[in-house]
Structure formats: structure tokens, C-alpha cells
Backbone and ligand atoms as CSV (ligand in chain L), in Angstrom:
chain,resi,resn,atom,element,x,y,z
A,1,MET,N,N,-25.357,50.749,-29.424
A,1,MET,CA,C,-26.334,49.691,-29.139
A,1,MET,C,C,-27.525,50.277,-28.386
A,2,ARG,N,N,-28.694,49.768,-28.686
A,2,ARG,CA,C,-29.884,50.273,-28.035
A,2,ARG,C,C,-30.015,49.677,-26.627
A,3,ILE,N,N,-30.500,50.480,-25.719
A,3,ILE,CA,C,-30.676,50.014,-24.334
A,3,ILE,C,C,-31.896,49.104,-24.237
A,4,ILE,N,N,-31.689,47.937,-23.710
A,4,ILE,CA,C,-32.804,47.025,-23.435
A,4,ILE,C,C,-32.699,46.624,-21.971
A,5,LEU,N,N,-33.684,46.966,-21.203
A,5,LEU,CA,C,-33.647,46.630,-19.784
A,5,LEU,C,C,-33.878,45.146,-19.575
A,6,PRO,N,N,-33.296,44.616,-18.493
A,6,PRO,CA,C,-33.470,43.185,-18.217
A,6,PRO,C,C,-34.941,42.792,-18.121
A,7,SER,N,N,-35.735,43.672,-17.544
A,7,SER,CA,C,-37.164,43.347,-17.403
A,7,SER,C,C,-37.834,43.243,-18.773
A,8,THR,N,N,-37.435,44.137,-19.695
A,8,THR,CA,C,-37.973,44.103,-21.054
A,8,THR,C,C,-37.557,42.820,-21.759
A,9,ALA,N,N,-36.273,42.492,-21.612
A,9,ALA,CA,C,-35.748,41.294,-22.248
A,9,ALA,C,C,-36.484,40.054,-21.756
A,10,LYS,N,N,-36.727,40.028,-20.447
A,10,LYS,CA,C,-37.419,38.889,-19.864
A,10,LYS,C,C,-38.847,38.796,-20.405
A,11,ALA,N,N,-39.507,39.954,-20.452
A,11,ALA,CA,C,-40.891,39.992,-20.909
A,11,ALA,C,C,-41.012,39.560,-22.367
A,12,ARG,N,N,-40.004,39.911,-23.169
A,12,ARG,CA,C,-40.065,39.566,-24.596
A,12,ARG,C,C,-39.388,38.240,-24.932
A,13,GLY,N,N,-38.807,37.630,-23.912
A,13,GLY,CA,C,-38.139,36.350,-24.138
A,13,GLY,C,C,-36.836,36.469,-24.902
A,14,LEU,N,N,-36.159,37.636,-24.777
A,14,LEU,CA,C,-34.885,37.819,-25.461
A,14,LEU,C,C,-33.765,37.148,-24.674
A,15,ARG,N,N,-32.756,36.709,-25.391
A,15,ARG,CA,C,-31.643,36.031,-24.719
A,15,ARG,C,C,-30.676,37.034,-24.102
A,16,PHE,N,N,-30.656,38.273,-24.618
A,16,PHE,CA,C,-29.703,39.268,-24.115
A,16,PHE,C,C,-30.393,40.581,-23.803
A,17,TYR,N,N,-29.778,41.333,-22.914
A,17,TYR,CA,C,-30.220,42.702,-22.690
A,17,TYR,C,C,-28.988,43.584,-22.661
A,18,PHE,N,N,-29.212,44.899,-22.682
A,18,PHE,CA,C,-28.083,45.808,-22.703
A,18,PHE,C,C,-28.423,47.063,-21.932
A,19,THR,N,N,-27.623,47.360,-20.901
A,19,THR,CA,C,-27.917,48.533,-20.074
A,19,THR,C,C,-26.974,49.682,-20.368
A,20,GLY,N,N,-25.853,49.416,-21.047
A,20,GLY,CA,C,-24.865,50.452,-21.305
A,20,GLY,C,C,-23.913,50.663,-20.140
A,21,GLU,N,N,-24.105,49.902,-19.068
A,21,GLU,CA,C,-23.210,50.005,-17.902
A,21,GLU,C,C,-22.064,49.022,-18.019
A,22,ARG,N,N,-20.936,49.404,-17.413
A,22,ARG,CA,C,-19.779,48.509,-17.416
A,22,ARG,C,C,-19.992,47.345,-16.476
A,23,CYS,N,N,-19.405,46.198,-16.855
A,23,CYS,CA,C,-19.422,45.059,-15.947
A,23,CYS,C,C,-18.230,45.199,-14.999
A,24,LEU,N,N,-18.060,44.243,-14.110
A,24,LEU,CA,C,-16.955,44.283,-13.141
A,24,LEU,C,C,-15.589,44.343,-13.807
A,25,HIS,N,N,-15.490,43.818,-15.020
A,25,HIS,CA,C,-14.214,43.810,-15.730
A,25,HIS,C,C,-14.101,44.918,-16.759
A,26,GLY,N,N,-15.044,45.851,-16.727
A,26,GLY,CA,C,-14.931,47.026,-17.572
A,26,GLY,C,C,-15.470,46.886,-18.976
A,27,HIS,N,N,-16.164,45.790,-19.285
A,27,HIS,CA,C,-16.750,45.656,-20.611
A,27,HIS,C,C,-18.077,46.392,-20.667
A,28,VAL,N,N,-18.317,47.068,-21.769
A,28,VAL,CA,C,-19.655,47.584,-22.028
A,28,VAL,C,C,-20.222,46.663,-23.092
A,29,ALA,N,N,-20.934,45.657,-22.656
A,29,ALA,CA,C,-21.388,44.626,-23.593
A,29,ALA,C,C,-22.770,44.120,-23.201
A,30,LYS,N,N,-23.323,43.293,-24.078
A,30,LYS,CA,C,-24.621,42.707,-23.800
A,30,LYS,C,C,-24.510,41.787,-22.587
A,31,ARG,N,N,-25.638,41.604,-21.906
A,31,ARG,CA,C,-25.681,40.668,-20.783
A,31,ARG,C,C,-26.639,39.545,-21.135
A,32,ILE,N,N,-26.361,38.380,-20.579
A,32,ILE,CA,C,-27.238,37.236,-20.804
A,32,ILE,C,C,-28.428,37.348,-19.855
A,33,THR,N,N,-29.619,37.357,-20.427
A,33,THR,CA,C,-30.839,37.572,-19.643
A,33,THR,C,C,-30.971,36.551,-18.513
A,34,GLU,N,N,-30.649,35.312,-18.832
A,34,GLU,CA,C,-30.826,34.221,-17.895
A,34,GLU,C,C,-30.067,34.429,-16.582
A,35,ASN,N,N,-28.800,34.913,-16.685
A,35,ASN,CA,C,-27.988,35.001,-15.475
A,35,ASN,C,C,-27.301,36.354,-15.266
A,36,GLY,N,N,-27.490,37.275,-16.199
A,36,GLY,CA,C,-26.900,38.598,-16.048
A,36,GLY,C,C,-25.412,38.673,-16.354
A,37,ASN,N,N,-24.824,37.569,-16.839
A,37,ASN,CA,C,-23.399,37.580,-17.170
A,37,ASN,C,C,-23.125,38.435,-18.400
A,38,CYS,N,N,-21.969,39.108,-18.367
A,38,CYS,CA,C,-21.531,39.907,-19.502
A,38,CYS,C,C,-21.011,38.954,-20.583
A,39,VAL,N,N,-21.378,39.187,-21.851
A,39,VAL,CA,C,-20.981,38.240,-22.896
A,39,VAL,C,C,-19.475,38.251,-23.151
A,40,GLU,N,N,-18.828,39.412,-22.941
A,40,GLU,CA,C,-17.379,39.477,-23.127
A,40,GLU,C,C,-16.665,38.652,-22.064
A,41,CYS,N,N,-17.140,38.745,-20.836
A,41,CYS,CA,C,-16.557,37.944,-19.757
A,41,CYS,C,C,-16.748,36.467,-20.056
A,42,ARG,N,N,-17.917,36.145,-20.515
A,42,ARG,CA,C,-18.268,34.771,-20.865
A,42,ARG,C,C,-17.281,34.233,-21.909
A,43,ARG,N,N,-17.012,35.077,-22.920
A,43,ARG,CA,C,-16.108,34.689,-23.984
A,43,ARG,C,C,-14.699,34.445,-23.423
A,44,ASP,N,N,-14.259,35.332,-22.521
A,44,ASP,CA,C,-12.945,35.156,-21.894
A,44,ASP,C,C,-12.856,33.834,-21.150
A,45,ILE,N,N,-13.899,33.532,-20.397
A,45,ILE,CA,C,-13.910,32.291,-19.616
A,45,ILE,C,C,-13.835,31.093,-20.551
A,46,GLU,N,N,-14.608,31.145,-21.637
A,46,GLU,CA,C,-14.612,30.022,-22.572
A,46,GLU,C,C,-13.270,29.870,-23.270
A,47,ARG,N,N,-12.660,30.996,-23.627
A,47,ARG,CA,C,-11.360,30.922,-24.298
A,47,ARG,C,C,-10.314,30.332,-23.351
A,48,ARG,N,N,-10.343,30.798,-22.105
A,48,ARG,CA,C,-9.392,30.274,-21.134
A,48,ARG,C,C,-9.566,28.769,-20.955
A,49,TYR,N,N,-10.832,28.350,-20.932
A,49,TYR,CA,C,-11.097,26.926,-20.781
A,49,TYR,C,C,-10.603,26.153,-22.002
A,50,ASP,N,N,-10.882,26.663,-23.198
A,50,ASP,CA,C,-10.460,25.986,-24.427
A,50,ASP,C,C,-8.952,25.839,-24.496
A,51,GLU,N,N,-8.229,26.803,-23.927
A,51,GLU,CA,C,-6.771,26.768,-23.991
A,51,GLU,C,C,-6.151,25.946,-22.871
A,52,SER,N,N,-6.935,25.610,-21.875
A,52,SER,CA,C,-6.408,24.809,-20.768
A,52,SER,C,C,-6.282,23.360,-21.213
A,53,SER,N,N,-5.493,22.586,-20.481
A,53,SER,CA,C,-5.289,21.200,-20.898
A,53,SER,C,C,-6.587,20.408,-20.774
A,54,LYS,N,N,-7.383,20.760,-19.782
A,54,LYS,CA,C,-8.665,20.077,-19.616
A,54,LYS,C,C,-9.596,20.383,-20.785
A,55,GLY,N,N,-9.618,21.657,-21.177
A,55,GLY,CA,C,-10.463,22.070,-22.297
A,55,GLY,C,C,-10.043,21.410,-23.592
A,56,ARG,N,N,-8.721,21.347,-23.795
A,56,ARG,CA,C,-8.214,20.714,-25.022
A,56,ARG,C,C,-8.579,19.239,-25.072
A,57,LYS,N,N,-8.489,18.601,-23.908
A,57,LYS,CA,C,-8.822,17.182,-23.836
A,57,LYS,C,C,-10.299,16.985,-24.188
A,58,THR,N,N,-11.129,17.876,-23.646
A,58,THR,CA,C,-12.552,17.777,-23.907
A,58,THR,C,C,-12.844,17.956,-25.396
A,59,GLN,N,N,-12.136,18.921,-25.993
A,59,GLN,CA,C,-12.348,19.165,-27.417
A,59,GLN,C,C,-11.922,17.967,-28.244
A,60,ARG,N,N,-10.785,17.379,-27.876
A,60,ARG,CA,C,-10.304,16.229,-28.637
A,60,ARG,C,C,-11.297,15.087,-28.519
A,61,ARG,N,N,-11.796,14.874,-27.286
A,61,ARG,CA,C,-12.753,13.788,-27.086
A,61,ARG,C,C,-13.983,14.012,-27.957
A,62,TRP,N,N,-14.413,15.282,-28.068
A,62,TRP,CA,C,-15.582,15.609,-28.876
A,62,TRP,C,C,-15.312,15.338,-30.359
A,63,ARG,N,N,-14.150,15.799,-30.829
A,63,ARG,CA,C,-13.821,15.621,-32.250
A,63,ARG,C,C,-13.750,14.157,-32.635
A,64,GLU,N,N,-13.264,13.339,-31.683
A,64,GLU,CA,C,-13.072,11.930,-32.007
A,64,GLU,C,C,-14.322,11.092,-31.754
A,65,SER,N,N,-15.328,11.723,-31.161
A,65,SER,CA,C,-16.573,10.993,-30.932
A,65,SER,C,C,-17.345,10.909,-32.243
A,66,ARG,N,N,-18.284,10.005,-32.307
A,66,ARG,CA,C,-19.086,9.800,-33.503
A,66,ARG,C,C,-19.863,11.074,-33.872
A,67,LYS,N,N,-20.431,11.688,-32.843
A,67,LYS,CA,C,-21.234,12.885,-33.069
A,67,LYS,C,C,-20.361,14.062,-33.514
A,68,GLY,N,N,-19.202,14.191,-32.863
A,68,GLY,CA,C,-18.271,15.261,-33.216
A,68,GLY,C,C,-17.773,15.112,-34.621
A,69,TYR,N,N,-17.475,13.880,-34.996
A,69,TYR,CA,C,-16.977,13.596,-36.334
A,69,TYR,C,C,-18.050,13.968,-37.365
A,70,ALA,N,N,-19.285,13.591,-37.079
A,70,ALA,CA,C,-20.389,13.890,-37.999
A,70,ALA,C,C,-20.595,15.392,-38.139
A,71,THR,N,N,-20.457,16.113,-37.028
A,71,THR,CA,C,-20.641,17.568,-37.056
A,71,THR,C,C,-19.555,18.223,-37.901
A,72,LYS,N,N,-18.314,17.771,-37.686
A,72,LYS,CA,C,-17.181,18.304,-38.429
A,72,LYS,C,C,-17.371,18.043,-39.923
A,73,ARG,N,N,-17.771,16.828,-40.243
A,73,ARG,CA,C,-17.974,16.437,-41.627
A,73,ARG,C,C,-19.070,17.271,-42.281
A,74,ARG,N,N,-20.150,17.479,-41.530
A,74,ARG,CA,C,-21.265,18.263,-42.050
A,74,ARG,C,C,-20.792,19.681,-42.360
A,75,TYR,N,N,-19.947,20.213,-41.467
A,75,TYR,CA,C,-19.443,21.570,-41.682
A,75,TYR,C,C,-18.570,21.620,-42.928
A,76,HIS,N,N,-17.690,20.644,-43.072
A,76,HIS,CA,C,-16.789,20.650,-44.221
A,76,HIS,C,C,-17.525,20.491,-45.536
A,77,GLU,N,N,-18.673,19.829,-45.498
A,77,GLU,CA,C,-19.443,19.634,-46.720
A,77,GLU,C,C,-20.396,20.780,-47.006
A,78,SER,N,N,-20.535,21.694,-46.029
A,78,SER,CA,C,-21.428,22.830,-46.216
A,78,SER,C,C,-20.743,23.880,-47.082
A,79,LYS,N,N,-21.546,24.798,-47.583
A,79,LYS,CA,C,-21.021,25.867,-48.429
A,79,LYS,C,C,-19.975,26.684,-47.667
A,80,LYS,N,N,-20.315,27.028,-46.425
A,80,LYS,CA,C,-19.436,27.854,-45.613
A,80,LYS,C,C,-18.138,27.113,-45.309
A,81,GLY,N,N,-18.246,25.845,-44.972
A,81,GLY,CA,C,-17.076,25.053,-44.654
A,81,GLY,C,C,-16.146,24.922,-45.839
A,82,ARG,N,N,-16.739,24.728,-47.021
A,82,ARG,CA,C,-15.922,24.598,-48.237
A,82,ARG,C,C,-15.231,25.904,-48.573
A,83,ALA,N,N,-15.947,27.006,-48.381
A,83,ALA,CA,C,-15.370,28.324,-48.665
A,83,ALA,C,C,-14.188,28.585,-47.731
A,84,THR,N,N,-14.350,28.226,-46.470
A,84,THR,CA,C,-13.272,28.421,-45.487
A,84,THR,C,C,-12.056,27.588,-45.866
A,85,GLN,N,N,-12.315,26.366,-46.281
A,85,GLN,CA,C,-11.225,25.469,-46.661
A,85,GLN,C,C,-10.481,26.027,-47.883
A,86,ARG,N,N,-11.252,26.543,-48.850
A,86,ARG,CA,C,-10.636,27.115,-50.056
A,86,ARG,C,C,-9.743,28.279,-49.700
A,87,LYS,N,N,-10.261,29.129,-48.803
A,87,LYS,CA,C,-9.510,30.295,-48.397
A,87,LYS,C,C,-8.208,29.860,-47.712
A,88,TYR,N,N,-8.309,28.828,-46.908
A,88,TYR,CA,C,-7.159,28.306,-46.190
A,88,TYR,C,C,-6.139,27.747,-47.183
A,89,ASP,N,N,-6.608,26.969,-48.154
A,89,ASP,CA,C,-5.713,26.379,-49.155
A,89,ASP,C,C,-4.982,27.445,-49.962
A,90,ARG,N,N,-5.687,28.574,-50.179
A,90,ARG,CA,C,-5.099,29.611,-51.007
A,90,ARG,C,C,-4.136,30.510,-50.264
A,91,SER,N,N,-4.195,30.452,-48.934
A,91,SER,CA,C,-3.358,31.355,-48.155
A,91,SER,C,C,-1.889,31.050,-48.397
A,92,ARG,N,N,-1.062,32.053,-48.347
A,92,ARG,CA,C,0.355,31.939,-48.698
A,92,ARG,C,C,1.108,30.935,-47.849
A,93,LYS,N,N,0.830,30.998,-46.554
A,93,LYS,CA,C,1.563,30.155,-45.615
A,93,LYS,C,C,1.441,28.677,-45.978
A,94,VAL,N,N,0.194,28.270,-46.277
A,94,VAL,CA,C,-0.051,26.876,-46.580
A,94,VAL,C,C,0.593,26.488,-47.903
A,95,ARG,N,N,0.462,27.362,-48.899
A,95,ARG,CA,C,1.056,27.049,-50.210
A,95,ARG,C,C,2.549,26.861,-50.101
A,96,ALA,N,N,3.188,27.718,-49.298
A,96,ALA,CA,C,4.638,27.644,-49.128
A,96,ALA,C,C,5.016,26.312,-48.471
A,97,ARG,N,N,4.177,25.879,-47.540
A,97,ARG,CA,C,4.489,24.659,-46.817
A,97,ARG,C,C,4.334,23.444,-47.733
A,98,ARG,N,N,3.332,23.507,-48.632
A,98,ARG,CA,C,3.064,22.359,-49.478
A,98,ARG,C,C,4.055,22.232,-50.621
A,99,ARG,N,N,4.516,23.394,-51.129
A,99,ARG,CA,C,5.467,23.336,-52.235
A,99,ARG,C,C,6.737,24.094,-51.850
A,100,PRO,N,N,7.554,23.459,-51.077
A,100,PRO,CA,C,8.749,24.168,-50.607
A,100,PRO,C,C,9.703,24.460,-51.766
A,101,ARG,N,N,10.232,25.671,-51.773
A,101,ARG,CA,C,11.186,26.058,-52.831
A,101,ARG,C,C,12.550,25.484,-52.521
A,102,LYS,N,N,13.219,25.074,-53.558
A,102,LYS,CA,C,14.555,24.499,-53.328
A,102,LYS,C,C,15.627,25.574,-53.392
L,1,ZN,ZN,ZN,-17.389,41.689,-18.803
């Protein structure tokens, strides 16, 4: 990855910069210009939140909301969403579950 200093990123209005230095948790990753957070750390925090009971509740509330439902529907009707669904339908695990062998 090319080195982009925080000052350069700020001047150009980039969302990320990269110094090549490790963060506190040992990631060598891009940093968010706005707050200097490492994107890998950010991802860990988000994953932990998504897996927590509070995060799951929040996700469920979003999915069941009008806006969440519309977003989900839009995705499923998109080319990418349909392709993902097709791939899922074709996967072995799902086929086995749908047509159990006697
Ligand atoms: Zn990190």
C-alpha cells in the first residue's frame, strides 16, 4: 500500500490515510482520517457489537422497520442480491436440507 500522510489525506479530503505503522493492536492497516482509528480495529469493534445481544437486537429492529425492510427488498431485487441468492440456493448444504434423502 502506498503511504499517505494524514496531512495529505486531510488536504485532499480523503477518508483514509496510511502510514505503514502498526496500531496499538498490531494491525498495519489504513487509518480513518477523521479520527485516526485503524480500520481493522474498527471492524473488530463492529463485529463484536453485531454479535452482542444488544447488537443483535438493534439489527432485528432495523430489519423489521419499514426502512430496513425496504433496503433488504431493494438488495434482493438487485443484480448482486439475486446472484447471491442463486449462489446460496445452489450450495450443497441448502440443497441437502431442502431435499432430504430417505
Ligand atoms: Zn488496529
